[in-house]
N, C-alpha and C positions, 0 to 999 in steps of 0.2 A: 326227862325232862323234854327234851323235843318231840317224841313221840306223841306227848300228851298235849303239846301245844297242836300238832296236826290234827289227832282225832278230834281236838275243841274246833280246828277251822273246817274241818268236813262236817261235823254237826253243825255248825252255823251256816255253811254254804247249804247242807241240805232243808235246813228251816227256813231260808229264803227264798227256797227252790230254784237255787243255782248251780247246785252240784255239777256231776256229768254233762247234764245238757247244755250248761253256759260254755264247758270245753267243748263239747262237742260240736258247737254251733262257731266258734271258732276256726276251726279246722274240722268241716264236716268230712266223716268219713265213706259217703258217697255224694258224689259230684255230678252236677249237671252238666251234660255234655251234648256238645251239637258238631254236625259237619263242618267242615272249615271254610266254606264257600256261606254261612250264616253271618249275616254283616251285625245280628244281634249280640253283644257282649255282657248284657246284664238283664236281668228279669225281677219282676216282684215275686212274692209268692202267690199274690192273687192271679197274674197273669200263667205262672208255671201251673200252677193248680187249675186252671183254666183250660190250658194246652193238654195237658193231661188226662182232663177228664172229658176230652173232646167236645168242649164246646167253643174252644177257639182253634180254627183250624190254620191260623196263619201266624208268621210272626209279627211282631211289630212295624214290620216295613214292607207287609204285605205279601212276602215270600211263604210258600206252600211249607206248614208243617208236618212232615212226617214222624209221627210218634212210636217208637219203638219201647218196650215192657217186658221184663222179665214174668214167667210165672206167678201166679198170685201167691201161691206156697214157697217163694224162692226167699230167704231171709235179706237178701239185699232190697228184694222189692218192698217187704216189710218194712222195712227202715228206710228208704227213699219217701214211701208214703207217708208215713208218720212224723219223720223228724223233718222234713223240706217241705214235703204239702200241706201238714198237719192234717190229715186225714185215713183211715184205716183201707187197708187194701179193700176190703169187701165192699167200701163205701165207692170205689173206684169203678169194679165189675159191676155194682147196680147199676151207676150212672150209665157206661157201655151198653149194658143188657136192655135197659130203658130206650137208649136211642137206636140199638140194631130192631130191637121188636116193634118199634112203634115206626120205624123205617126213617127217621130223622137224622141217622147218622151212622157212625161205624165205630167199632172198638180198636184200639191201636194193634201194630203188628207187635206178636208175639213172638220173642226170641229163646232158644233153650236154656242159656246161660251168659256169662259175660263176656266171654271171647267173640261169640258169636255178635252179640250187642255193638261192641266195638266193630266189627268188620262190617258190620250193615248200617253203622251211623258214619263210618267212613267212607263207604261207596253210595250212600243214597242223598242225594242232595237236598237241602231243608230239613236233614233228620235230626231226633232230639232223644234223646236219654238219660240214662245214668248207669254210673261207672263206679266202683272202687277205684283209688287212686292208682295201685298197681297194675291195673289194667289201662292204663291211658296212654296212648302213643302219639306220634307227631303228627297224624293224619285228622285227628280229631283235638277240637279246642272246648275248654271249658268254660260254662257261662255262668257268671257269678251270680247270685241271689241274695235279697233280704227280705 
């Protein structure tokens, strides 16, 4: 009887569009992180998207932002782009390519893996990136998003 109730609840959640996404939003698997010297503690999704699309090159307080990303085919990059920025990885790449080829901007710095991402963010003033929770350490801070 209990399992039937659980199945019913899951069906209702999936019909209302809440399912796993709602659970993931409460405790995101991939977190927005920054260097410890960044004064900003919270960003909207639009501002975060603008920073990662390289359209906004500074933090809200005016400090220069240095963006780090994983390779396009890395599963954590795909999850961050889709779940946190609400864009596909190829859309980010198209935006970066357009700026580079037109001479109006540059692409973010690419790192090989999450260990390198953590190290580069911890040692680069104004840095921003993303990590899974298990890669966090005391040298970087988590930036909340809505």
